[in-house]
Rosetta silent file (secondary structure, phi, psi, omega in degrees, C-alpha in Angstrom):
SEQUENCE: MMSNNPITATTKPALARTLETTKDKFLGGHVLVEQPKRGYHRAGIDAVLLAAALPECCKGHVMDLGAGVGTAGFCAAWRLPEITVTSVEIDPFTAALAKGALDFPENASFASRVKLLQTDLTAKGTQRHATGLHPNQADHIIMNPPYYAKGKFRETDKQARHTAHVLDERGMEPWIKTAKDLIKDAGTLTIIFRADGLQQILEPMTGRFGGIKIKPIHPTEDANANLIIIQAVSASKAPLQILPPLVLHEASKNNYCSQTESILRKGTRLKLN
SCORE:     score description
SCORE:     0.000 S_00000001
   1 L     0.000  139.329  178.828  -21.307   -5.015  -33.571 S_00000001
   2 L  -122.423  149.925  176.851  -19.776   -5.080  -30.124 S_00000001
   3 L  -121.835  172.315  175.336  -17.447   -2.607  -28.437 S_00000001
   4 L   -67.702  -17.603  178.937  -15.178   -2.740  -25.420 S_00000001
   5 L  -125.774   72.271 -174.711  -17.846   -0.618  -23.711 S_00000001
   6 L   -64.529  148.648  175.185  -21.129   -2.197  -24.778 S_00000001
   7 L   -82.509  119.306 -176.556  -24.383   -0.334  -24.278 S_00000001
   8 L  -114.645  169.804 -178.980  -26.418   -2.411  -21.857 S_00000001
   9 L   -64.726  -22.179 -177.045  -29.933   -2.240  -20.482 S_00000001
  10 L   -94.087   -9.869 -176.242  -28.596   -0.946  -17.156 S_00000001
  11 H   -61.066  -51.603 -176.233  -26.411    1.850  -18.538 S_00000001
  12 H   -64.534  -50.267 -178.928  -29.141    4.438  -18.967 S_00000001
  13 H   -58.848  -37.381 -178.315  -31.010    3.964  -15.634 S_00000001
  14 H   -62.719  -39.386 -179.449  -27.770    4.152  -13.604 S_00000001
  15 H   -84.356  -31.210 -175.647  -26.879    7.527  -15.125 S_00000001
  16 H   -68.309  -18.812  178.835  -30.427    8.854  -15.471 S_00000001
  17 L   -63.000  -24.579 -176.740  -30.883    8.898  -11.710 S_00000001
  18 L  -112.116   -4.182 -176.886  -28.668   11.985  -11.559 S_00000001
  19 L  -129.495  127.909  177.948  -29.412   13.681  -14.900 S_00000001
  20 L   -82.463  140.361 -179.700  -32.695   15.149  -16.112 S_00000001
  21 E  -123.275  164.433  172.645  -33.580   14.572  -19.759 S_00000001
  22 E  -126.384  156.711  173.013  -36.049   15.914  -22.300 S_00000001
  23 E  -109.280  125.100 -171.126  -37.716   14.270  -25.281 S_00000001
  24 E  -127.060  137.106 -177.298  -37.505   16.409  -28.391 S_00000001
  25 E   -94.066  144.114  174.282  -39.152   16.054  -31.803 S_00000001
  26 E  -132.151  160.733  179.890  -37.447   16.583  -35.152 S_00000001
  27 H    52.308   51.310  176.320  -38.693   16.497  -38.753 S_00000001
  28 H    64.469   25.305  178.180  -42.222   17.441  -37.815 S_00000001
  29 H    93.869    0.090  179.714  -42.426   14.761  -35.112 S_00000001
  30 L   -77.730  -16.139  177.273  -41.247   11.845  -37.262 S_00000001
  31 E  -128.261  132.793  178.640  -38.075   11.555  -35.159 S_00000001
  32 E  -126.078  125.203  177.417  -37.989   11.645  -31.354 S_00000001
  33 E  -119.498  155.850  172.533  -34.761   11.826  -29.345 S_00000001
  34 E  -113.193  131.461 -177.703  -34.043   11.894  -25.644 S_00000001
  35 E  -145.011  155.061  179.247  -31.244   14.162  -24.483 S_00000001
  36 E   -59.234  140.152 -179.138  -29.851   15.647  -21.285 S_00000001
  37 L   -71.710  -31.206 -179.699  -31.576   18.842  -20.261 S_00000001
  38 L  -154.106  162.236  175.780  -28.322   20.481  -19.198 S_00000001
  39 L    88.154  -11.089  179.066  -24.614   19.767  -18.868 S_00000001
  40 L  -130.097  160.386  170.021  -24.297   18.184  -22.318 S_00000001
  41 L   -61.847  136.695  178.640  -24.408   19.429  -25.886 S_00000001
  42 L  -108.587  134.510 -178.049  -28.027   19.499  -27.079 S_00000001
  43 L   -65.277  143.375  178.985  -28.951   18.531  -30.627 S_00000001
  44 L  -142.586 -151.473 -174.080  -30.329   21.254  -32.876 S_00000001
  45 H   -69.512  -21.050  178.999  -30.807   22.147  -36.506 S_00000001
  46 H   -59.693  -38.274  179.029  -27.175   21.353  -37.361 S_00000001
  47 H   -66.545  -38.504  179.509  -27.925   17.633  -37.006 S_00000001
  48 H   -68.428  -43.231  178.650  -30.982   17.901  -39.274 S_00000001
  49 H   -62.888  -39.261  178.769  -29.080   19.859  -41.928 S_00000001
  50 H   -60.555  -48.537  178.943  -26.274   17.293  -41.843 S_00000001
  51 H   -63.346  -35.676 -177.578  -28.685   14.421  -42.475 S_00000001
  52 H   -68.501  -19.163 -176.851  -30.452   16.413  -45.192 S_00000001
  53 L   -80.732   -9.261  175.074  -27.208   16.767  -47.149 S_00000001
  54 L   -67.129  143.962 -178.080  -27.072   13.052  -47.990 S_00000001
  55 L   -59.138  150.120 -178.713  -28.040   12.392  -51.632 S_00000001
  56 L   -61.388  -34.096 -178.120  -31.699   11.599  -52.362 S_00000001
  57 L   -92.530   16.227 -175.176  -30.782    8.252  -53.924 S_00000001
  58 L   -57.650  130.537  176.573  -28.508    7.324  -51.019 S_00000001
  59 L  -134.470  170.534  173.724  -28.290    3.575  -50.347 S_00000001
  60 E    90.421 -153.159 -171.619  -26.077    1.264  -48.341 S_00000001
  61 E  -100.208  119.621  176.478  -24.360    1.772  -44.980 S_00000001
  62 E  -106.276  132.940  175.512  -24.190    5.251  -43.436 S_00000001
  63 E  -113.589  130.982  179.186  -21.998    5.878  -40.382 S_00000001
  64 E  -105.582  105.083 -175.869  -22.690    8.843  -38.088 S_00000001
  65 E   -93.338  128.942 -173.379  -19.440    9.716  -36.285 S_00000001
  66 L    73.297   51.210 -166.071  -19.774   11.677  -33.055 S_00000001
  67 L   -76.346  -16.547 -176.334  -23.465   10.850  -33.003 S_00000001
  68 L    59.525 -128.136  179.249  -24.421   12.212  -29.575 S_00000001
  69 L   -87.412   10.005  170.967  -28.011   11.113  -28.877 S_00000001
  70 L    96.834    5.895 -168.897  -28.377    9.917  -32.465 S_00000001
  71 H   -57.737  -51.375 -176.034  -30.273   12.815  -34.042 S_00000001
  72 H   -63.537  -44.326  179.257  -28.498   13.062  -37.416 S_00000001
  73 H   -64.581  -38.828  177.408  -28.459    9.318  -37.984 S_00000001
  74 H   -64.008  -44.819 -179.947  -32.112    8.993  -37.015 S_00000001
  75 H   -63.007  -39.723  178.168  -33.111   11.820  -39.388 S_00000001
  76 H   -64.141  -43.828 -178.313  -31.129   10.216  -42.197 S_00000001
  77 H   -65.381  -36.238  178.191  -32.721    6.814  -41.582 S_00000001
  78 H   -68.013  -40.520 -175.893  -36.235    8.290  -41.605 S_00000001
  79 H   -76.158  -30.356 -171.140  -35.634   10.188  -44.855 S_00000001
  80 L  -121.494   94.306 -171.686  -33.773    7.436  -46.697 S_00000001
  81 L   -70.918   -8.681 -178.372  -35.477    4.025  -46.421 S_00000001
  82 L  -104.595   20.295  176.286  -32.725    2.146  -48.282 S_00000001
  83 E  -115.090  155.062  163.169  -29.901    2.857  -45.828 S_00000001
  84 E  -110.035  153.758 -174.531  -28.671    1.246  -42.650 S_00000001
  85 E  -129.523  134.774  166.185  -27.026    3.457  -40.027 S_00000001
  86 E  -115.059  117.462  178.765  -24.321    2.889  -37.437 S_00000001
  87 E   -96.951  124.918 -174.807  -24.154    5.739  -34.925 S_00000001
  88 E  -113.604  124.207 -176.243  -20.764    5.995  -33.179 S_00000001
  89 E  -143.985  137.675 -178.435  -20.458    7.921  -29.912 S_00000001
  90 L   -81.450  -32.399 -173.824  -17.780    7.971  -27.206 S_00000001
  91 L   -79.454  124.180 -175.380  -19.958    9.115  -24.283 S_00000001
  92 H   -66.455  -32.220 -177.804  -21.734    6.169  -22.600 S_00000001
  93 H   -72.741  -49.430 -179.951  -24.719    8.164  -21.366 S_00000001
  94 H   -66.395  -34.847  175.876  -25.660    9.860  -24.623 S_00000001
  95 H   -63.155  -38.900  178.395  -25.023    6.604  -26.500 S_00000001
  96 H   -68.958  -35.540  175.535  -27.388    4.823  -24.124 S_00000001
  97 H   -63.356  -41.280  177.831  -30.025    7.526  -24.623 S_00000001
  98 H   -61.977  -44.218  179.677  -29.743    7.005  -28.383 S_00000001
  99 H   -62.530  -42.783  179.675  -30.165    3.264  -27.994 S_00000001
 100 H   -64.168  -34.104 -178.538  -33.193    3.746  -25.736 S_00000001
 101 H   -66.372  -21.055  178.084  -34.799    6.138  -28.222 S_00000001
 102 L   -67.597  -14.323  176.834  -34.938    3.373  -30.814 S_00000001
 103 L   -89.314   -7.175  179.369  -37.724    1.841  -28.713 S_00000001
 104 L   -68.108  137.922  178.830  -39.922    4.944  -28.988 S_00000001
 105 H   -56.649  -33.545 -179.209  -42.998    4.312  -31.168 S_00000001
 106 H   -61.447  -25.228 -176.125  -42.248    7.489  -33.125 S_00000001
 107 H  -101.237   10.113 -173.803  -38.993    5.909  -34.353 S_00000001
 108 L   -62.932  -28.155 -175.065  -40.447    2.511  -35.276 S_00000001
 109 L   -69.067  -20.286 -177.607  -40.240    3.124  -39.035 S_00000001
 110 L  -128.716   -6.359 -171.471  -36.425    3.151  -39.002 S_00000001
 111 H   -57.130  -36.374 -177.131  -35.307    1.659  -35.661 S_00000001
 112 H   -69.890  -13.853 -178.648  -34.495   -1.780  -37.102 S_00000001
 113 H  -101.936    7.617 -177.598  -32.020   -0.158  -39.524 S_00000001
 114 E  -120.018  132.911  174.062  -29.995    1.720  -36.868 S_00000001
 115 E  -121.307  151.427  178.701  -27.215    0.338  -34.650 S_00000001
 116 E  -114.647  135.856  177.570  -25.316    2.085  -31.864 S_00000001
 117 E  -130.331  117.863 -179.377  -21.609    1.678  -31.174 S_00000001
 118 E  -100.494  105.852 -177.120  -20.069    3.311  -28.095 S_00000001
 119 L  -163.390  169.882  179.411  -16.347    3.696  -28.665 S_00000001
 120 L   -91.887  106.034 -177.125  -13.579    6.222  -29.276 S_00000001
 121 L   -71.459  -14.196 -179.673  -13.437    6.823  -33.014 S_00000001
 122 L   -94.040    4.908  179.551  -10.153    8.751  -32.618 S_00000001
 123 L   -69.000  167.376  179.057   -8.268    5.794  -31.113 S_00000001
 124 L   -65.139  158.354 -170.847   -5.382    4.132  -32.947 S_00000001
 125 H   -51.535  -51.765 -176.834   -6.221    1.776  -35.792 S_00000001
 126 H   -63.263  -36.967  178.170   -5.880   -1.605  -34.085 S_00000001
 127 H   -68.359  -42.769  177.141   -7.909   -0.412  -31.104 S_00000001
 128 H   -60.278  -46.887 -176.292  -10.623    1.040  -33.359 S_00000001
 129 H   -61.993  -35.895 -179.800  -10.824   -2.126  -35.411 S_00000001
 130 H   -66.811  -22.748 -178.548  -11.203   -4.267  -32.285 S_00000001
 131 L   -93.507   -0.901  177.253  -14.301   -2.298  -31.271 S_00000001
 132 L   113.084   -0.980  177.461  -16.097   -2.772  -34.570 S_00000001
 133 L   -90.095   78.142 -174.614  -14.828    0.162  -36.635 S_00000001
 134 L   -84.865  150.016  177.707  -13.578   -1.996  -39.496 S_00000001
 135 L   -62.333  149.445  170.333  -12.016   -0.606  -42.687 S_00000001
 136 L    57.710   38.253  179.940  -14.094   -0.126  -45.844 S_00000001
 137 L  -105.859  -12.113 -173.901  -17.484   -0.716  -44.249 S_00000001
 138 E  -107.481  135.934  170.605  -19.225    2.613  -44.941 S_00000001
 139 E   -84.530  -32.278  179.046  -20.784    3.832  -48.180 S_00000001
 140 E  -144.080  147.290  175.029  -21.365    7.272  -46.656 S_00000001
 141 E  -128.306  135.383  170.439  -20.196    9.007  -43.476 S_00000001
 142 E  -116.846  150.731 -170.469  -21.781   11.988  -41.749 S_00000001
 143 E  -151.164  127.382  173.790  -19.982   13.878  -39.034 S_00000001
 144 L  -123.099   76.150 -173.436  -20.834   16.645  -36.559 S_00000001
 145 L   -74.848  168.778  172.117  -17.506   16.964  -34.717 S_00000001
 146 L   -53.794  138.974 -171.087  -16.719   19.332  -31.848 S_00000001
 147 L   -81.382  -21.531 -167.459  -16.676   22.825  -33.313 S_00000001
 148 E  -116.721  140.959  172.450  -13.767   24.394  -31.421 S_00000001
 149 L   -74.058  153.774  179.703  -10.017   23.825  -31.307 S_00000001
 150 L   -58.794  132.928 -178.711   -8.483   23.422  -27.870 S_00000001
 151 L    90.628   -7.657 -179.444   -7.878   26.842  -26.297 S_00000001
 152 L  -104.088    2.234 -176.879  -10.476   28.571  -28.518 S_00000001
 153 L  -133.304  139.279 -178.259  -13.501   27.781  -26.340 S_00000001
 154 L   -59.573  124.130 -179.305  -14.140   28.796  -22.750 S_00000001
 155 L   -63.130  151.734 -179.681  -13.218   25.886  -20.512 S_00000001
 156 L  -140.220  153.191  177.194  -16.000   24.420  -18.404 S_00000001
 157 L   -82.743   -3.847  174.979  -16.205   22.035  -15.487 S_00000001
 158 L   -85.242   92.019 -171.932  -18.944   20.161  -17.359 S_00000001
 159 H   -59.959  -38.352 -178.338  -16.669   17.577  -18.946 S_00000001
 160 H   -63.869  -43.793  179.020  -19.369   16.050  -21.164 S_00000001
 161 H   -67.165  -39.782  178.948  -20.269   19.412  -22.692 S_00000001
 162 H   -60.058  -45.634 -179.326  -16.587   20.306  -23.050 S_00000001
 163 H   -61.787  -37.779 -178.987  -15.848   17.062  -24.904 S_00000001
 164 H   -73.285  -23.053 -175.475  -18.755   17.656  -27.291 S_00000001
 165 H  -101.276  -25.085 -167.679  -17.655   21.233  -28.056 S_00000001
 166 E  -120.826  124.665  171.651  -13.846   21.087  -28.035 S_00000001
 167 L   -70.842  150.229  175.235  -11.446   19.101  -30.204 S_00000001
 168 L   -78.406 -174.388 -173.184   -8.363   17.781  -28.456 S_00000001
 169 L   -64.208  -13.800  178.203   -4.859   18.878  -29.408 S_00000001
 170 L   -81.387  -11.471  179.628   -4.904   16.597  -32.473 S_00000001
 171 L    65.482 -142.062 -176.688   -7.664   18.677  -34.067 S_00000001
 172 L   -86.311   -7.759 -176.636   -9.596   17.147  -36.959 S_00000001
 173 H   -52.311  -51.782 -178.662   -6.760   14.870  -38.111 S_00000001
 174 H   -67.584  -29.182  177.514   -7.931   11.702  -36.274 S_00000001
 175 H   -66.209  -47.673 -179.512  -11.563   12.271  -37.299 S_00000001
 176 H   -69.190  -38.974  179.019  -10.691   12.547  -40.997 S_00000001
 177 H   -61.172  -44.450  178.592   -8.173    9.704  -40.763 S_00000001
 178 H   -65.660  -41.715  178.163  -10.777    7.392  -39.231 S_00000001
 179 H   -58.434  -43.713 -179.892  -13.364    8.418  -41.821 S_00000001
 180 H   -63.427  -37.284  178.578  -10.917    7.554  -44.604 S_00000001
 181 H   -66.725  -39.188 -174.721  -10.248    4.157  -43.009 S_00000001
 182 H   -78.230  -29.408 -167.276  -13.952    3.358  -42.654 S_00000001
 183 E   -91.938  147.764  174.721  -15.206    4.524  -46.037 S_00000001
 184 E   -76.423  154.836  173.485  -15.154    2.720  -49.352 S_00000001
 185 E   -56.872  139.138 -177.657  -13.551    4.344  -52.373 S_00000001
 186 E    75.778    2.385  173.957  -15.999    6.765  -54.017 S_00000001
 187 E   -76.486  158.110 -177.386  -17.993    7.007  -50.770 S_00000001
 188 E  -103.064  142.225  172.319  -19.036   10.435  -49.491 S_00000001
 189 E  -115.090  124.451 -179.401  -18.020   12.187  -46.279 S_00000001
 190 E  -122.513  128.585 -174.732  -20.331   15.010  -45.165 S_00000001
 191 E  -129.574  140.264  167.378  -19.406   17.343  -42.283 S_00000001
 192 E  -111.072  135.210 -172.082  -21.095   20.323  -40.656 S_00000001
 193 E  -155.288  170.992  173.863  -18.692   22.739  -38.996 S_00000001
 194 E   -64.112  141.154  179.429  -18.007   26.377  -38.131 S_00000001
 195 H   -61.975  -38.188 -178.205  -17.433   28.532  -41.207 S_00000001
 196 H   -79.448    1.583  176.435  -14.236   29.992  -39.752 S_00000001
 197 H  -104.262   15.734 -176.195  -12.920   26.464  -39.152 S_00000001
 198 H   -55.525  -42.392 -177.982  -12.840   25.502  -42.829 S_00000001
 199 H   -61.587  -33.886  178.777   -9.054   25.218  -42.909 S_00000001
 200 H   -62.720  -26.931  178.929   -9.174   22.725  -40.022 S_00000001
 201 H   -85.828  -44.876 -172.802  -11.255   20.433  -42.250 S_00000001
 202 H   -67.878  -38.607 -176.112   -9.475   20.907  -45.563 S_00000001
 203 H   -59.159  -51.586  179.729   -5.919   20.301  -44.359 S_00000001
 204 H   -72.291  -13.318  176.215   -6.408   16.702  -43.140 S_00000001
 205 H   -75.113  -21.629 -175.319   -8.536   15.920  -46.214 S_00000001
 206 L   -57.814  125.774 -179.661   -5.552   16.514  -48.511 S_00000001
 207 L    82.980   -6.763 -179.567   -4.565   13.266  -50.212 S_00000001
 208 L  -113.782  -39.238 -176.820   -7.536   11.429  -48.717 S_00000001
 209 E  -133.726  150.757  175.046  -10.623   13.073  -50.179 S_00000001
 210 E  -142.276 -165.537 -178.039  -11.414   15.139  -53.258 S_00000001
 211 E    57.017   36.831 -171.559  -14.419   16.413  -55.146 S_00000001
 212 E   -74.623  130.888  174.697  -14.978   18.738  -52.203 S_00000001
 213 E  -117.236  132.515 -178.334  -18.176   20.799  -52.147 S_00000001
 214 E  -119.430  121.546  178.699  -18.590   23.632  -49.660 S_00000001
 215 E  -115.378  109.535  177.194  -22.031   25.051  -48.880 S_00000001
 216 E   -69.761  147.372  177.530  -22.050   28.172  -46.662 S_00000001
 217 E  -122.145  118.388 -176.336  -24.929   28.546  -44.199 S_00000001
 218 E  -107.032  136.132  175.756  -25.988   32.113  -43.362 S_00000001
 219 L   -58.385  -44.515  173.926  -28.239   33.063  -40.431 S_00000001
 220 L  -139.367  170.044 -175.187  -29.875   35.732  -42.664 S_00000001
 221 L   -61.662  -32.646 -176.038  -29.238   36.947  -46.208 S_00000001
 222 L   -99.134    9.434  179.588  -27.163   39.926  -45.087 S_00000001
 223 L  -105.147  150.799  175.730  -25.139   38.081  -42.425 S_00000001
 224 L   -64.642  154.007  175.818  -21.836   36.292  -42.859 S_00000001
 225 L   -63.420  136.200  174.698  -21.905   32.504  -42.942 S_00000001
 226 L  -112.102  -14.475  176.424  -21.490   30.987  -39.482 S_00000001
 227 E  -132.896  160.723  173.176  -21.674   27.321  -40.528 S_00000001
 228 E  -138.953  147.931  166.565  -20.582   25.289  -43.528 S_00000001
 229 E  -109.416  128.715 -179.669  -21.461   21.894  -44.889 S_00000001
 230 E  -117.600  126.508  175.190  -18.554   20.155  -46.574 S_00000001
 231 E  -123.424  132.522 -177.450  -19.055   17.049  -48.702 S_00000001
 232 E  -136.574  162.159 -176.979  -16.125   15.142  -50.174 S_00000001
 233 E  -116.713  129.823 -179.486  -15.532   11.904  -52.068 S_00000001
 234 E   -63.466  131.691  175.802  -13.003    9.307  -50.974 S_00000001
 235 L    66.011   13.206  178.115  -10.054    8.911  -53.352 S_00000001
 236 L   -83.128  150.839  174.553  -11.484   11.504  -55.772 S_00000001
 237 L  -116.462   13.478  179.336   -9.300   13.987  -57.634 S_00000001
 238 L   -66.984  152.807 -176.834  -12.166   16.226  -58.765 S_00000001
 239 L   -73.308  160.585  177.691  -11.765   19.977  -58.074 S_00000001
 240 L   -72.857  144.700  176.141  -13.216   21.871  -55.132 S_00000001
 241 E  -129.638  140.778  170.942  -16.510   23.730  -55.570 S_00000001
 242 E  -107.084  120.478 -171.466  -18.117   26.497  -53.515 S_00000001
 243 L   -93.162  164.049  171.665  -21.898   26.197  -53.784 S_00000001
 244 L   -57.170  147.653 -174.340  -24.698   28.760  -53.436 S_00000001
 245 L   -78.109  163.830  166.116  -25.481   29.364  -49.767 S_00000001
 246 E  -103.127  126.776  176.791  -28.370   28.238  -47.612 S_00000001
 247 E  -102.647  124.707 -173.501  -30.049   31.148  -45.783 S_00000001
 248 L   -77.929  -49.372 -170.711  -31.752   30.032  -42.584 S_00000001
 249 E  -117.675  153.462  168.069  -33.980   32.956  -41.588 S_00000001
 250 L   -67.825  170.137 -173.564  -35.954   35.717  -43.198 S_00000001
 251 L   -57.313  -32.832 -178.175  -34.740   39.257  -42.553 S_00000001
 252 L   -72.396  -15.490 -176.957  -36.857   39.587  -39.398 S_00000001
 253 L    68.455    2.212 -178.976  -35.139   36.487  -37.924 S_00000001
 254 L   -84.466  -24.312 -175.498  -38.560   35.412  -36.619 S_00000001
 255 L  -132.299  148.679  172.518  -39.199   32.786  -39.295 S_00000001
 256 E   -72.445  149.770  169.789  -37.181   30.286  -41.265 S_00000001
 257 L   -63.704  158.843 -173.461  -36.947   30.785  -45.020 S_00000001
 258 H   -59.626  -40.189  179.572  -39.205   28.438  -46.968 S_00000001
 259 H   -64.106  -44.966  179.482  -36.366   26.138  -48.067 S_00000001
 260 H   -64.442  -42.695  178.163  -35.030   25.814  -44.540 S_00000001
 261 H   -57.712  -42.709 -179.528  -38.515   25.236  -43.148 S_00000001
 262 H   -66.557  -38.024  177.424  -39.051   22.408  -45.620 S_00000001
 263 H   -64.918  -45.742 -173.703  -35.725   20.787  -44.694 S_00000001
 264 H   -76.432  -32.642 -174.675  -36.365   21.011  -40.955 S_00000001
 265 H  -100.345  -32.598 -172.689  -40.050   20.036  -40.890 S_00000001
 266 H  -111.270   -7.259 -179.468  -40.561   17.786  -43.926 S_00000001
 267 L    78.679   22.935  177.295  -37.182   16.159  -44.424 S_00000001
 268 L   -63.922  144.514 -179.805  -36.538   17.780  -47.796 S_00000001
 269 L   -67.886  143.285  169.165  -33.079   17.177  -49.176 S_00000001
 270 L   -92.040  107.169 -171.599  -30.448   19.910  -48.912 S_00000001
 271 L   -73.773  133.148  176.980  -29.074   19.906  -52.457 S_00000001
 272 L  -119.471   24.070  176.099  -25.321   19.921  -52.935 S_00000001
 273 L  -143.815    0.000    0.000  -25.326   19.667  -56.731 S_00000001
């Protein structure tokens, strides 16, 4: 796949001269990513949880929209040997870091099954299609979009971090619209988002996706959910379900609960059924 802004061998070195990066391990060291040390959104457990929510028997083509440095797509590819992954990211530097990370020895087991596409997934249809985002190409889509609506997050002069954290004035509509265009009927769309932003996800899904499952994620057992995972099926008319929650930490907050620990370190599936 080619885009209007292809990732080239010179992209990363030109930008890396001015930005310090770190190499960070996920899934007990089975996945290694390179990401900016500051000034950009940094991947964390949300990306791992998103990848873990894909079904255990998942096969076919998975697209990771808003992929950043590739963490969620890489984790999915390591856990699920029968998938191919296309990671889609608008920012040229983080997309180039993701491409470079596929050469790390730690990622050799899945690197041949992952492709990177640097383009604007929220662009109009004809423009998206010209860059390689063709209709009906994905069996599954995962998505970690910016968490905040415009005006709800403190503005920053770090444009890259702002873009990763803040939706533009169109909200989630173009993200869901593009997902619907890309996915095959009966394919799954899985999103991780702020718990208080649920309505922002559900509204644009109306008429496009059904069979919606919502899994709240609580920091501790006695705390309100701060994140949610939403999984929906394209063209489904099945009813919405609210699932039992995932609790991240024990009461002391010093340790992850056993289920969370297994998901984050061993690649155990996060069950949504």
